[in-house]
N, C-alpha and C positions, 0 to 999 in steps of 0.2 A: 127834464127834456128840452128847455130852453136853453140851459147851458150847454148841452151837447150840440145842439144845432147852430148855436151861434159860433162855433169853431169852425174852421174850415176845412174839417174833415168830411170827406165824402164816404157815405155810408153804403157798404156793397152787399150787405146781406140783411134779410128778414130779423125782425126784432121778437123778442119774448117780452111783454110787458108784466112787471109784477103789480100785482094789484093787493091792496090792503096795507099790510105794515109798512112797507118801502115807500108807496106812492103817498100815504097819509105822512110819513116822517118828513118826506121830501117837501111838504106844502101843498099836496092835491087833495082837496076835500072830496070825499066820496059819499058823505054822508046822505045827501039830500040827491032828490031826482036831476034838480037843477046843475048842482055841483058836478055830479057824475057826467052831465051830458058836457059840462064846459069842459072837463078834463078829455073827454074824448074829441071833442072839437079842436082842442089846442093840440092833441097827438096827430089828428089828422092833418092840421095844417102844416105842422113842423115835420112830420115823418110821413105820414099817410097810412090810413087805415088798412089800404092792400098790402102793407109790410107787416102787420101784424101778425105773426105765425103762432103764437102761443101766449097763455097766461100762466103765471106762476101764482098760485093764490094761497094766501093765508091772512089772518086778521093780526090787529096792532095791539101791542102792549103798552105804548107810548103815543102822546098825542099829535094832533096836526103841527107839522112843522119843528118837531123835536130832533129831526136828524139821526134818530135813534132807532135801529133796525133791530126790534125784536118781535118775534113771532108769537102769535096765540092761534088757538084754534079757530076754525070759521065759525062765528056765532057766538064765540066767548071771548072777545076782545072789546076794544073800545068802538069798533064799526058797528058790531051787531050783525044780524044776517042780512039786512036790506042791501047793501052794497052788492053783496054776492048775487041775490035774489035778481037784482037788476042786470047784472051782468049775464047769468044765466038766461034771462028771458029776451035779451037784446037780440033783435033779429038781424041784426048787422054780422053777427057772429053765429 
């Protein structure tokens, strides 16, 4: 997120946030409630939660910061079910 926002690009469309494998691979830890909240706070500060239009959900086959984009079924990858439960229960969405 920071990489895109540091560029001089002006975003004119809403965004879809990939949750799970690509977010984890990019180095955003979603495994705990605190790290989930930090990720959303950073997204809000850089892009704005009001611009978040959709989530693309799947789990991760590779670890935090791996930069490897490999899907696993929800609940069967490295993240387990908790990050998805947090998202589904998050009243902001």
